[in-house]
GUMI-536460 format. One record per residue (C-alpha): x, z, y; residue number from 0. Coordinates in pm, whole numbers, plus 50000, padded with zeros to 5 digits. Layout:
BEGIN
<site px="X" pz="Z" py="Y" num="NUM"/>
...
This chain:
BEGIN
<site px="19893" pz="89379" py="69420" num="0"/>
<site px="20220" pz="89188" py="69382" num="1"/>
<site px="20227" pz="88814" py="69328" num="2"/>
<site px="20506" pz="88572" py="69239" num="3"/>
<site px="20597" pz="88351" py="69530" num="4"/>
<site px="20707" pz="87990" py="69497" num="5"/>
<site px="21014" pz="87862" py="69674" num="6"/>
<site px="20811" pz="87662" py="69920" num="7"/>
<site px="20586" pz="87958" py="69993" num="8"/>
<site px="20890" pz="88176" py="70056" num="9"/>
<site px="21030" pz="87906" py="70279" num="10"/>
<site px="20720" pz="87887" py="70495" num="11"/>
<site px="20665" pz="88261" py="70526" num="12"/>
<site px="21029" pz="88330" py="70596" num="13"/>
<site px="21039" pz="88112" py="70902" num="14"/>
<site px="21237" pz="87839" py="70724" num="15"/>
<site px="21440" pz="88084" py="70528" num="16"/>
<site px="21716" pz="88040" py="70774" num="17"/>
<site px="21542" pz="88004" py="71097" num="18"/>
<site px="21720" pz="88323" py="71216" num="19"/>
<site px="21527" pz="88291" py="71567" num="20"/>
<site px="21434" pz="88207" py="71476" num="21"/>
<site px="21565" pz="88079" py="71144" num="22"/>
<site px="21434" pz="88305" py="71093" num="23"/>
<site px="21740" pz="88316" py="70910" num="24"/>
<site px="22066" pz="88560" py="70958" num="25"/>
<site px="22337" pz="88970" py="70761" num="26"/>
<site px="22404" pz="89367" py="70631" num="27"/>
<site px="22371" pz="89723" py="70558" num="28"/>
<site px="22262" pz="89907" py="70255" num="29"/>
<site px="21934" pz="89828" py="70086" num="30"/>
<site px="21666" pz="90087" py="70114" num="31"/>
<site px="21491" pz="90183" py="69796" num="32"/>
<site px="21150" pz="90126" py="69951" num="33"/>
<site px="21227" pz="89772" py="70062" num="34"/>
<site px="21364" pz="89681" py="69721" num="35"/>
<site px="21059" pz="89825" py="69550" num="36"/>
<site px="20825" pz="89630" py="69772" num="37"/>
<site px="21017" pz="89306" py="69732" num="38"/>
<site px="21064" pz="89350" py="69360" num="39"/>
<site px="21417" pz="89218" py="69383" num="40"/>
<site px="21715" pz="89346" py="69192" num="41"/>
<site px="21969" pz="89251" py="68931" num="42"/>
<site px="21737" pz="89371" py="68657" num="43"/>
<site px="21421" pz="89222" py="68800" num="44"/>
<site px="21408" pz="88945" py="68543" num="45"/>
<site px="21201" pz="88710" py="68755" num="46"/>
<site px="21359" pz="88366" py="68783" num="47"/>
<site px="21296" pz="88064" py="69001" num="48"/>
<site px="21272" pz="87783" py="68749" num="49"/>
<site px="21585" pz="87758" py="68538" num="50"/>
<site px="21823" pz="87842" py="68819" num="51"/>
<site px="21888" pz="88197" py="68703" num="52"/>
<site px="21811" pz="88321" py="69053" num="53"/>
<site px="21609" pz="88644" py="69090" num="54"/>
<site px="21272" pz="88578" py="69246" num="55"/>
<site px="21109" pz="88743" py="69542" num="56"/>
<site px="20796" pz="88918" py="69418" num="57"/>
<site px="20598" pz="88899" py="69738" num="58"/>
<site px="20358" pz="89182" py="69821" num="59"/>
<site px="20072" pz="89037" py="70030" num="60"/>
<site px="19989" pz="89386" py="70157" num="61"/>
<site px="20325" pz="89409" py="70335" num="62"/>
<site px="20441" pz="89182" py="70619" num="63"/>
<site px="20695" pz="88928" py="70496" num="64"/>
<site px="20947" pz="89039" py="70760" num="65"/>
<site px="20947" pz="89384" py="70597" num="66"/>
<site px="21030" pz="89245" py="70249" num="67"/>
<site px="21315" pz="89083" py="70057" num="68"/>
<site px="21627" pz="89029" py="70268" num="69"/>
<site px="21414" pz="89007" py="70580" num="70"/>
<site px="21343" pz="89377" py="70550" num="71"/>
<site px="21547" pz="89627" py="70752" num="72"/>
<site px="21838" pz="89837" py="70628" num="73"/>
<site px="21819" pz="90210" py="70680" num="74"/>
<site px="22176" pz="90302" py="70768" num="75"/>
<site px="22443" pz="90229" py="71024" num="76"/>
<site px="22767" pz="90192" py="70830" num="77"/>
<site px="23140" pz="90153" py="70879" num="78"/>
<site px="23349" pz="90004" py="70596" num="79"/>
<site px="23727" pz="89973" py="70618" num="80"/>
<site px="23799" pz="89876" py="70257" num="81"/>
<site px="23663" pz="89525" py="70206" num="82"/>
<site px="23727" pz="89291" py="69916" num="83"/>
<site px="23846" pz="88943" py="70015" num="84"/>
<site px="23828" pz="88644" py="69783" num="85"/>
<site px="24055" pz="88359" py="69889" num="86"/>
<site px="24281" pz="88368" py="70195" num="87"/>
<site px="24156" pz="88443" py="70545" num="88"/>
<site px="24336" pz="88206" py="70786" num="89"/>
<site px="24575" pz="88417" py="70997" num="90"/>
<site px="24471" pz="88231" py="71312" num="91"/>
<site px="24128" pz="88398" py="71284" num="92"/>
<site px="24205" pz="88701" py="71498" num="93"/>
<site px="23884" pz="88840" py="71639" num="94"/>
<site px="23538" pz="88971" py="71570" num="95"/>
<site px="23246" pz="88782" py="71422" num="96"/>
<site px="22912" pz="88930" py="71530" num="97"/>
<site px="22552" pz="88848" py="71454" num="98"/>
<site px="22235" pz="89002" py="71597" num="99"/>
<site px="21893" pz="89035" py="71435" num="100"/>
<site px="21570" pz="89227" py="71402" num="101"/>
<site px="21594" pz="89556" py="71210" num="102"/>
<site px="21284" pz="89770" py="71281" num="103"/>
<site px="21364" pz="90141" py="71265" num="104"/>
<site px="21014" pz="90293" py="71276" num="105"/>
<site px="20796" pz="90082" py="71050" num="106"/>
<site px="20639" pz="89741" py="71090" num="107"/>
<site px="20676" pz="89622" py="71453" num="108"/>
<site px="20398" pz="89365" py="71420" num="109"/>
<site px="20615" pz="89053" py="71427" num="110"/>
<site px="20960" pz="88957" py="71306" num="111"/>
<site px="21077" pz="88866" py="71655" num="112"/>
<site px="21019" pz="89213" py="71805" num="113"/>
<site px="21201" pz="89452" py="71571" num="114"/>
<site px="21484" pz="89673" py="71700" num="115"/>
<site px="21811" pz="89486" py="71749" num="116"/>
<site px="22097" pz="89551" py="71508" num="117"/>
<site px="22441" pz="89392" py="71544" num="118"/>
<site px="22664" pz="89329" py="71240" num="119"/>
<site px="23036" pz="89265" py="71282" num="120"/>
<site px="23347" pz="89192" py="71075" num="121"/>
<site px="23690" pz="89227" py="71239" num="122"/>
<site px="23948" pz="88976" py="71114" num="123"/>
<site px="24322" pz="89000" py="71184" num="124"/>
<site px="24644" pz="88893" py="71013" num="125"/>
<site px="24465" pz="88741" py="70718" num="126"/>
<site px="24273" pz="89064" py="70654" num="127"/>
<site px="23923" pz="89200" py="70709" num="128"/>
<site px="23992" pz="89525" py="70892" num="129"/>
<site px="23636" pz="89657" py="70912" num="130"/>
<site px="23265" pz="89596" py="70898" num="131"/>
<site px="23016" pz="89778" py="71121" num="132"/>
<site px="22643" pz="89753" py="71183" num="133"/>
<site px="22495" pz="89930" py="71482" num="134"/>
<site px="22155" pz="89945" py="71645" num="135"/>
<site px="22141" pz="89827" py="72005" num="136"/>
<site px="22048" pz="90151" py="72178" num="137"/>
<site px="21765" pz="90036" py="72404" num="138"/>
<site px="21486" pz="90276" py="72510" num="139"/>
<site px="21259" pz="90110" py="72251" num="140"/>
<site px="21476" pz="90247" py="71967" num="141"/>
<site px="21446" pz="90625" py="72017" num="142"/>
<site px="21231" pz="90815" py="72048" num="143"/>
<site px="21013" pz="90633" py="71798" num="144"/>
<site px="20796" pz="90379" py="71982" num="145"/>
<site px="20420" pz="90422" py="71990" num="146"/>
<site px="20216" pz="90191" py="71764" num="147"/>
<site px="20163" pz="89946" py="72050" num="148"/>
<site px="20519" pz="89966" py="72179" num="149"/>
<site px="20753" pz="89673" py="72192" num="150"/>
<site px="20899" pz="89437" py="72444" num="151"/>
<site px="20628" pz="89389" py="72705" num="152"/>
<site px="20592" pz="89020" py="72778" num="153"/>
<site px="20308" pz="89070" py="73026" num="154"/>
<site px="20525" pz="89206" py="73305" num="155"/>
<site px="20619" pz="89264" py="73567" num="156"/>
<site px="20950" pz="89274" py="73383" num="157"/>
<site px="21092" pz="89617" py="73323" num="158"/>
<site px="21471" pz="89638" py="73329" num="159"/>
<site px="21500" pz="89774" py="72975" num="160"/>
<site px="21189" pz="89625" py="72811" num="161"/>
<site px="21376" pz="89465" py="72525" num="162"/>
<site px="21490" pz="89517" py="72169" num="163"/>
<site px="21802" pz="89302" py="72235" num="164"/>
<site px="21769" pz="89152" py="71889" num="165"/>
<site px="21834" pz="88777" py="71918" num="166"/>
<site px="22195" pz="88697" py="72006" num="167"/>
<site px="22531" pz="88820" py="72137" num="168"/>
<site px="22745" pz="88666" py="72410" num="169"/>
<site px="23098" pz="88739" py="72535" num="170"/>
<site px="23172" pz="88648" py="72897" num="171"/>
<site px="23401" pz="88777" py="73173" num="172"/>
<site px="23517" pz="89072" py="72965" num="173"/>
<site px="23164" pz="89185" py="72878" num="174"/>
<site px="23004" pz="89180" py="72533" num="175"/>
<site px="22627" pz="89156" py="72574" num="176"/>
<site px="22341" pz="89184" py="72325" num="177"/>
<site px="22051" pz="88962" py="72429" num="178"/>
<site px="21681" pz="88953" py="72348" num="179"/>
<site px="21405" pz="88708" py="72425" num="180"/>
<site px="21309" pz="88926" py="72722" num="181"/>
<site px="21457" pz="89210" py="72924" num="182"/>
<site px="21804" pz="89284" py="73053" num="183"/>
<site px="22116" pz="89234" py="72841" num="184"/>
<site px="22272" pz="89545" py="72689" num="185"/>
<site px="22648" pz="89584" py="72699" num="186"/>
<site px="22828" pz="89669" py="72372" num="187"/>
<site px="23177" pz="89795" py="72296" num="188"/>
<site px="23381" pz="89543" py="72098" num="189"/>
<site px="23583" pz="89832" py="71955" num="190"/>
<site px="23303" pz="89996" py="71759" num="191"/>
<site px="22980" pz="89809" py="71852" num="192"/>
<site px="22840" pz="90115" py="72030" num="193"/>
<site px="22599" pz="90055" py="72317" num="194"/>
<site px="22734" pz="90103" py="72668" num="195"/>
<site px="22396" pz="90050" py="72835" num="196"/>
<site px="22181" pz="89795" py="73020" num="197"/>
<site px="22372" pz="89544" py="73230" num="198"/>
<site px="22218" pz="89399" py="73549" num="199"/>
<site px="22515" pz="89238" py="73725" num="200"/>
<site px="22551" pz="89511" py="73987" num="201"/>
<site px="22178" pz="89514" py="74052" num="202"/>
<site px="22154" pz="89140" py="74121" num="203"/>
<site px="21969" pz="89048" py="73800" num="204"/>
<site px="21605" pz="89135" py="73870" num="205"/>
<site px="21434" pz="88913" py="73608" num="206"/>
<site px="21475" pz="88887" py="73233" num="207"/>
<site px="21765" pz="88711" py="73063" num="208"/>
<site px="21694" pz="88508" py="72752" num="209"/>
<site px="21911" pz="88472" py="72446" num="210"/>
<site px="22079" pz="88131" py="72490" num="211"/>
<site px="22305" pz="88126" py="72798" num="212"/>
<site px="22559" pz="87844" py="72824" num="213"/>
<site px="22924" pz="87896" py="72920" num="214"/>
<site px="23094" pz="87598" py="73082" num="215"/>
<site px="23423" pz="87539" py="72896" num="216"/>
<site px="23594" pz="87401" py="73208" num="217"/>
<site px="23484" pz="87632" py="73490" num="218"/>
<site px="23412" pz="87942" py="73282" num="219"/>
<site px="23078" pz="87977" py="73461" num="220"/>
<site px="22777" pz="88105" py="73262" num="221"/>
<site px="22431" pz="87962" py="73327" num="222"/>
<site px="22109" pz="88113" py="73195" num="223"/>
<site px="21742" pz="88168" py="73272" num="224"/>
<site px="21465" pz="88420" py="73225" num="225"/>
<site px="21099" pz="88346" py="73168" num="226"/>
<site px="20785" pz="88557" py="73200" num="227"/>
<site px="20418" pz="88563" py="73112" num="228"/>
<site px="20333" pz="88623" py="73478" num="229"/>
<site px="20494" pz="88463" py="73785" num="230"/>
<site px="20772" pz="88395" py="73832" num="231"/>
<site px="20737" pz="88203" py="73506" num="232"/>
<site px="21096" pz="88077" py="73515" num="233"/>
<site px="21409" pz="88186" py="73702" num="234"/>
<site px="21748" pz="88016" py="73678" num="235"/>
<site px="22074" pz="88210" py="73719" num="236"/>
<site px="22448" pz="88137" py="73756" num="237"/>
<site px="22734" pz="88380" py="73690" num="238"/>
<site px="23088" pz="88280" py="73786" num="239"/>
<site px="23393" pz="88308" py="73560" num="240"/>
<site px="23467" pz="88656" py="73698" num="241"/>
<site px="23122" pz="88781" py="73596" num="242"/>
<site px="22955" pz="88782" py="73940" num="243"/>
<site px="22592" pz="88669" py="73960" num="244"/>
<site px="22607" pz="88409" py="74236" num="245"/>
<site px="22268" pz="88237" py="74229" num="246"/>
<site px="21907" pz="88299" py="74120" num="247"/>
<site px="21642" pz="88030" py="74171" num="248"/>
<site px="21271" pz="88047" py="74086" num="249"/>
<site px="21153" pz="87727" py="73915" num="250"/>
<site px="20779" pz="87653" py="73935" num="251"/>
<site px="20584" pz="87617" py="73611" num="252"/>
<site px="20205" pz="87578" py="73580" num="253"/>
<site px="20178" pz="87864" py="73329" num="254"/>
<site px="20379" pz="88099" py="73110" num="255"/>
<site px="20542" pz="87933" py="72809" num="256"/>
<site px="20789" pz="88040" py="72545" num="257"/>
<site px="21114" pz="87875" py="72656" num="258"/>
<site px="21364" pz="87997" py="72400" num="259"/>
<site px="21654" pz="87764" py="72481" num="260"/>
<site px="21777" pz="87518" py="72745" num="261"/>
<site px="22087" pz="87306" py="72801" num="262"/>
<site px="22342" pz="87212" py="73064" num="263"/>
<site px="22564" pz="86912" py="73122" num="264"/>
<site px="22873" pz="86893" py="73343" num="265"/>
<site px="22642" pz="86834" py="73642" num="266"/>
<site px="22283" pz="86921" py="73545" num="267"/>
<site px="22050" pz="87176" py="73390" num="268"/>
<site px="21786" pz="87080" py="73132" num="269"/>
<site px="21464" pz="87286" py="73105" num="270"/>
<site px="21195" pz="87239" py="72839" num="271"/>
<site px="20832" pz="87311" py="72930" num="272"/>
<site px="20665" pz="87288" py="72587" num="273"/>
<site px="20321" pz="87384" py="72450" num="274"/>
<site px="20382" pz="87731" py="72302" num="275"/>
<site px="20192" pz="87917" py="72573" num="276"/>
<site px="20132" pz="88280" py="72661" num="277"/>
<site px="19770" pz="88381" py="72592" num="278"/>
<site px="19645" pz="88664" py="72812" num="279"/>
<site px="19334" pz="88709" py="72594" num="280"/>
<site px="19551" pz="88761" py="72287" num="281"/>
<site px="19759" pz="89015" py="72477" num="282"/>
<site px="19447" pz="89198" py="72598" num="283"/>
<site px="19322" pz="89210" py="72238" num="284"/>
<site px="19642" pz="89385" py="72133" num="285"/>
<site px="19838" pz="89098" py="71979" num="286"/>
<site px="20203" pz="89201" py="71938" num="287"/>
<site px="20318" pz="88841" py="71991" num="288"/>
<site px="20055" pz="88672" py="72213" num="289"/>
<site px="20179" pz="88314" py="72206" num="290"/>
<site px="19990" pz="88017" py="72064" num="291"/>
<site px="20014" pz="87642" py="72021" num="292"/>
<site px="19827" pz="87453" py="72295" num="293"/>
<site px="19835" pz="87073" py="72247" num="294"/>
<site px="19662" pz="87027" py="72583" num="295"/>
<site px="19970" pz="87164" py="72762" num="296"/>
<site px="20177" pz="86863" py="72869" num="297"/>
<site px="20521" pz="86869" py="72709" num="298"/>
<site px="20795" pz="86778" py="72954" num="299"/>
<site px="21167" pz="86805" py="73023" num="300"/>
<site px="21303" pz="86905" py="73363" num="301"/>
<site px="21637" pz="86777" py="73496" num="302"/>
<site px="21798" pz="86960" py="73789" num="303"/>
<site px="22146" pz="86958" py="73948" num="304"/>
<site px="22337" pz="87269" py="73844" num="305"/>
<site px="22357" pz="87375" py="74209" num="306"/>
<site px="21998" pz="87270" py="74281" num="307"/>
<site px="21669" pz="87450" py="74316" num="308"/>
<site px="21301" pz="87409" py="74244" num="309"/>
<site px="21254" pz="87111" py="74478" num="310"/>
<site px="21530" pz="86922" py="74296" num="311"/>
<site px="21377" pz="86936" py="73946" num="312"/>
<site px="21271" pz="86598" py="73806" num="313"/>
<site px="21006" pz="86652" py="73538" num="314"/>
<site px="20968" pz="86386" py="73268" num="315"/>
<site px="20667" pz="86389" py="73034" num="316"/>
<site px="20735" pz="86358" py="72659" num="317"/>
<site px="20523" pz="86351" py="72345" num="318"/>
<site px="20391" pz="86686" py="72228" num="319"/>
<site px="20653" pz="86885" py="72033" num="320"/>
<site px="20842" pz="87212" py="72029" num="321"/>
<site px="21213" pz="87299" py="72031" num="322"/>
<site px="21363" pz="87635" py="71948" num="323"/>
<site px="21727" pz="87525" py="71946" num="324"/>
<site px="21928" pz="87257" py="72118" num="325"/>
<site px="22257" pz="87113" py="71994" num="326"/>
<site px="22411" pz="86997" py="72321" num="327"/>
<site px="22351" pz="86784" py="72631" num="328"/>
<site px="22574" pz="86558" py="72838" num="329"/>
<site px="22570" pz="86295" py="73113" num="330"/>
<site px="22607" pz="85940" py="72984" num="331"/>
<site px="22774" pz="85647" py="73162" num="332"/>
<site px="22440" pz="85525" py="73302" num="333"/>
<site px="22359" pz="85854" py="73471" num="334"/>
<site px="22110" pz="85963" py="73207" num="335"/>
<site px="22100" pz="86300" py="73036" num="336"/>
<site px="22140" pz="86295" py="72658" num="337"/>
<site px="21985" pz="86595" py="72482" num="338"/>
<site px="22015" pz="86659" py="72108" num="339"/>
<site px="21794" pz="86921" py="71949" num="340"/>
<site px="21594" pz="87029" py="71643" num="341"/>
<site px="21243" pz="86903" py="71721" num="342"/>
<site px="20917" pz="87024" py="71568" num="343"/>
<site px="20625" pz="86778" py="71602" num="344"/>
<site px="20396" pz="87083" py="71630" num="345"/>
<site px="20419" pz="87455" py="71557" num="346"/>
<site px="20207" pz="87766" py="71497" num="347"/>
<site px="19877" pz="87580" py="71486" num="348"/>
<site px="19753" pz="87859" py="71258" num="349"/>
<site px="19920" pz="88143" py="71447" num="350"/>
<site px="20277" pz="88265" py="71503" num="351"/>
<site px="20318" pz="88468" py="71182" num="352"/>
<site px="20453" pz="88176" py="70977" num="353"/>
<site px="20604" pz="87832" py="71019" num="354"/>
<site px="20360" pz="87548" py="70951" num="355"/>
<site px="20581" pz="87258" py="71065" num="356"/>
<site px="20945" pz="87168" py="71018" num="357"/>
<site px="21229" pz="87043" py="71242" num="358"/>
<site px="21448" pz="86735" py="71232" num="359"/>
<site px="21744" pz="86644" py="71449" num="360"/>
<site px="21645" pz="86421" py="71743" num="361"/>
<site px="21802" pz="86276" py="72055" num="362"/>
<site px="21633" pz="86242" py="72393" num="363"/>
<site px="21782" pz="86009" py="72654" num="364"/>
<site px="21629" pz="86112" py="72986" num="365"/>
<site px="21630" pz="85903" py="73302" num="366"/>
<site px="21532" pz="86153" py="73568" num="367"/>
<site px="21519" pz="85895" py="73846" num="368"/>
<site px="21282" pz="85664" py="73656" num="369"/>
<site px="21088" pz="85953" py="73501" num="370"/>
<site px="21129" pz="85822" py="73146" num="371"/>
<site px="21265" pz="85953" py="72819" num="372"/>
<site px="21339" pz="85781" py="72490" num="373"/>
<site px="21336" pz="85965" py="72158" num="374"/>
<site px="21540" pz="85885" py="71846" num="375"/>
<site px="21534" pz="86069" py="71515" num="376"/>
<site px="21892" pz="86118" py="71396" num="377"/>
<site px="21843" pz="86251" py="71041" num="378"/>
<site px="21568" pz="86259" py="70779" num="379"/>
<site px="21672" pz="86603" py="70660" num="380"/>
<site px="21510" pz="86919" py="70785" num="381"/>
<site px="21772" pz="87110" py="70984" num="382"/>
<site px="21794" pz="87410" py="71214" num="383"/>
<site px="22051" pz="87631" py="71383" num="384"/>
<site px="22251" pz="87346" py="71535" num="385"/>
<site px="22609" pz="87421" py="71643" num="386"/>
<site px="22901" pz="87242" py="71806" num="387"/>
<site px="23252" pz="87334" py="71906" num="388"/>
<site px="23159" pz="87524" py="72221" num="389"/>
<site px="23464" pz="87385" py="72399" num="390"/>
<site px="23252" pz="87065" py="72418" num="391"/>
<site px="22948" pz="87234" py="72571" num="392"/>
<site px="22790" pz="87006" py="72829" num="393"/>
<site px="23022" pz="86716" py="72741" num="394"/>
<site px="22982" pz="86442" py="72483" num="395"/>
<site px="23069" pz="86586" py="72142" num="396"/>
<site px="23166" pz="86409" py="71824" num="397"/>
<site px="23103" pz="86671" py="71555" num="398"/>
<site px="22811" pz="86905" py="71500" num="399"/>
<site px="22681" pz="87136" py="71229" num="400"/>
<site px="22351" pz="87281" py="71109" num="401"/>
<site px="22160" pz="87432" py="70818" num="402"/>
<site px="21991" pz="87193" py="70576" num="403"/>
<site px="21649" pz="87343" py="70502" num="404"/>
<site px="21400" pz="87308" py="70220" num="405"/>
<site px="21174" pz="87003" py="70244" num="406"/>
<site px="20817" pz="87087" py="70133" num="407"/>
<site px="20761" pz="86720" py="70047" num="408"/>
<site px="21094" pz="86643" py="69884" num="409"/>
<site px="21415" pz="86822" py="69794" num="410"/>
<site px="21344" pz="87181" py="69690" num="411"/>
<site px="21624" pz="87435" py="69729" num="412"/>
<site px="21593" pz="87762" py="69536" num="413"/>
<site px="21698" pz="87960" py="69842" num="414"/>
<site px="21525" pz="87761" py="70116" num="415"/>
<site px="21864" pz="87634" py="70241" num="416"/>
<site px="22045" pz="87351" py="70064" num="417"/>
<site px="22371" pz="87364" py="70251" num="418"/>
<site px="22556" pz="87321" py="70578" num="419"/>
<site px="22540" pz="86971" py="70728" num="420"/>
<site px="22819" pz="86822" py="70937" num="421"/>
<site px="22756" pz="86515" py="71153" num="422"/>
<site px="23018" pz="86274" py="71288" num="423"/>
<site px="22854" pz="86094" py="71581" num="424"/>
<site px="23139" pz="85846" py="71625" num="425"/>
<site px="23139" pz="85731" py="71264" num="426"/>
<site px="22760" pz="85777" py="71236" num="427"/>
<site px="22804" pz="85968" py="70910" num="428"/>
<site px="22723" pz="86312" py="70774" num="429"/>
<site px="22840" pz="86534" py="70491" num="430"/>
<site px="22700" pz="86846" py="70329" num="431"/>
<site px="22860" pz="87160" py="70194" num="432"/>
<site px="22614" pz="87247" py="69916" num="433"/>
<site px="22517" pz="87611" py="69874" num="434"/>
<site px="22486" pz="87773" py="69533" num="435"/>
<site px="22120" pz="87827" py="69432" num="436"/>
<site px="22159" pz="88207" py="69440" num="437"/>
<site px="22295" pz="88212" py="69795" num="438"/>
<site px="22123" pz="88192" py="70131" num="439"/>
<site px="22339" pz="88140" py="70441" num="440"/>
<site px="22269" pz="88226" py="70800" num="441"/>
<site px="22371" pz="88025" py="71106" num="442"/>
<site px="22716" pz="87867" py="71059" num="443"/>
<site px="22924" pz="87932" py="71372" num="444"/>
<site px="23223" pz="87709" py="71458" num="445"/>
<site px="23551" pz="87881" py="71550" num="446"/>
<site px="23844" pz="87659" py="71660" num="447"/>
<site px="24176" pz="87715" py="71482" num="448"/>
<site px="24341" pz="87760" py="71824" num="449"/>
<site px="24264" pz="87698" py="72189" num="450"/>
<site px="24443" pz="87363" py="72168" num="451"/>
<site px="24303" pz="87256" py="71832" num="452"/>
<site px="24117" pz="86926" py="71793" num="453"/>
<site px="23737" pz="86931" py="71812" num="454"/>
<site px="23684" pz="86954" py="71436" num="455"/>
<site px="23993" pz="87162" py="71362" num="456"/>
<site px="23860" pz="87503" py="71279" num="457"/>
<site px="23627" pz="87708" py="71063" num="458"/>
<site px="23259" pz="87774" py="71007" num="459"/>
<site px="23162" pz="88140" py="70962" num="460"/>
<site px="22832" pz="88244" py="70807" num="461"/>
<site px="22684" pz="88562" py="70665" num="462"/>
<site px="22549" pz="88473" py="70321" num="463"/>
<site px="22306" pz="88671" py="70106" num="464"/>
<site px="22342" pz="88670" py="69725" num="465"/>
<site px="22013" pz="88722" py="69540" num="466"/>
<site px="22192" pz="88812" py="69216" num="467"/>
<site px="22370" pz="89116" py="69357" num="468"/>
<site px="22141" pz="89201" py="69652" num="469"/>
<site px="22454" pz="89197" py="69867" num="470"/>
<site px="22596" pz="88982" py="70145" num="471"/>
<site px="22933" pz="88837" py="70235" num="472"/>
<site px="23100" pz="88667" py="70529" num="473"/>
<site px="23196" pz="88318" py="70413" num="474"/>
<site px="23458" pz="88103" py="70584" num="475"/>
<site px="23461" pz="87723" py="70546" num="476"/>
<site px="23707" pz="87459" py="70664" num="477"/>
<site px="23502" pz="87258" py="70915" num="478"/>
<site px="23736" pz="86958" py="70892" num="479"/>
<site px="23691" pz="86933" py="70515" num="480"/>
<site px="23342" pz="87032" py="70412" num="481"/>
<site px="23406" pz="86931" py="70050" num="482"/>
<site px="23696" pz="87170" py="70008" num="483"/>
<site px="23475" pz="87467" py="69923" num="484"/>
<site px="23520" pz="87818" py="70049" num="485"/>
<site px="23838" pz="87913" py="70232" num="486"/>
<site px="23763" pz="88283" py="70198" num="487"/>
<site px="23483" pz="88531" py="70148" num="488"/>
<site px="23465" pz="88890" py="70274" num="489"/>
<site px="23252" pz="89080" py="70022" num="490"/>
<site px="23026" pz="89353" py="70157" num="491"/>
<site px="22904" pz="89635" py="69930" num="492"/>
<site px="22548" pz="89604" py="70064" num="493"/>
<site px="22319" pz="89344" py="70214" num="494"/>
<site px="22289" pz="89215" py="70568" num="495"/>
<site px="21926" pz="89128" py="70651" num="496"/>
<site px="21854" pz="88777" py="70768" num="497"/>
<site px="21881" pz="88768" py="71143" num="498"/>
<site px="21928" pz="88537" py="71434" num="499"/>
<site px="22239" pz="88430" py="71626" num="500"/>
<site px="22609" pz="88511" py="71621" num="501"/>
<site px="22925" pz="88476" py="71825" num="502"/>
<site px="23301" pz="88480" py="71771" num="503"/>
<site px="23491" pz="88713" py="72004" num="504"/>
<site px="23867" pz="88634" py="72004" num="505"/>
<site px="24099" pz="88934" py="72007" num="506"/>
């Protein structure tokens, strides 16, 4: 049976439409006939959302939502060297824009977060789009076909290649690494996106590496962590600018939690121990994603010197909430840590298959010495996938960007995403680049116009899906002038499934 889905229903089931986790939102390959048939989406479908003229998603309740519509996988790895460009690609954009995401190869994996990783890339140079490629991350979970209960084992002890490497991509010290929520990173070739193999920092990385490492823009050092369902629950790592793993520290936690992101300042590390907990009973019962909301788990933020260890962590209790993605953190003049993030008041109360709460931008000011934290809501809009100019990572930033999501109690966007928001913290203002009703963008990644450009002088890059054509494009916006419209668009002759996180790799 196929039923028509409302915009708000689509929004909830799709993980915020753009929550590419987790956006679930974020871009392409060619549509498979089976996925189109199940989703009921096509230029001749005839189903419209209101009077917008936008083809509807005819949701099949017998098929997991992550296997339908533009969440569903594409069947082919492709290389395209003849790409249509509308507008003018700025010549200073010389590099590769990549985005990772879940693209299950052998049927329904059981949850959107544990499908096989697929990286999509567009190479820009000299005002041209030289090529597009999409390639699976060749982890052992890809081929041969996994067994029905296969997937990234979160029970442990951690296996070195127990990952789909499907969440993000990072470039550091000459290495391009695909990252998952668990497992080792997998090295990729920037030339053709082929997989080189697992990367363990010359055998020094013996725990998992999560998907949101932070690269210090001054020292070039990369800081990251790995978490597990069994002890050690949390391990902190440092890699120097030359790519050498120099430090690994176990940080004590009372139990296993899902710690998707963290932050750093110029002097400190910020951990978030929040109440999405690992449930051993769920895992024993065969749950593919055995995490649940536990309001009895005390939410808290840990502050530690960057060169510190477990004994140096100052834990500060906060009100119950969850955070997938942080914007930035920095040390203020009073010695506090300021953390900005997209905060959910609760999450997954009814299970992890859909999003039952929504995030708003908030600021924590944390006094580690006094053990206190103050919380301020910064915007009424629902927003996710926060971004800054990464040259300001760990330092006080002025400008930031994020996706404006559908509000189930207010503004209703036909695609679940209303636009890209830009905040000016100094002026205390914001502006929005509105998205056409037929389009759905992924994470908007900031790329500076040059190494010496001002903080806001650059471009936002986002893979965008067009419901009318069932195709995607790489859109380029002027970050300094959000009202100017598109700078350029690289048209792709197929779709890029919604995915997770991207990165710009300069030539």
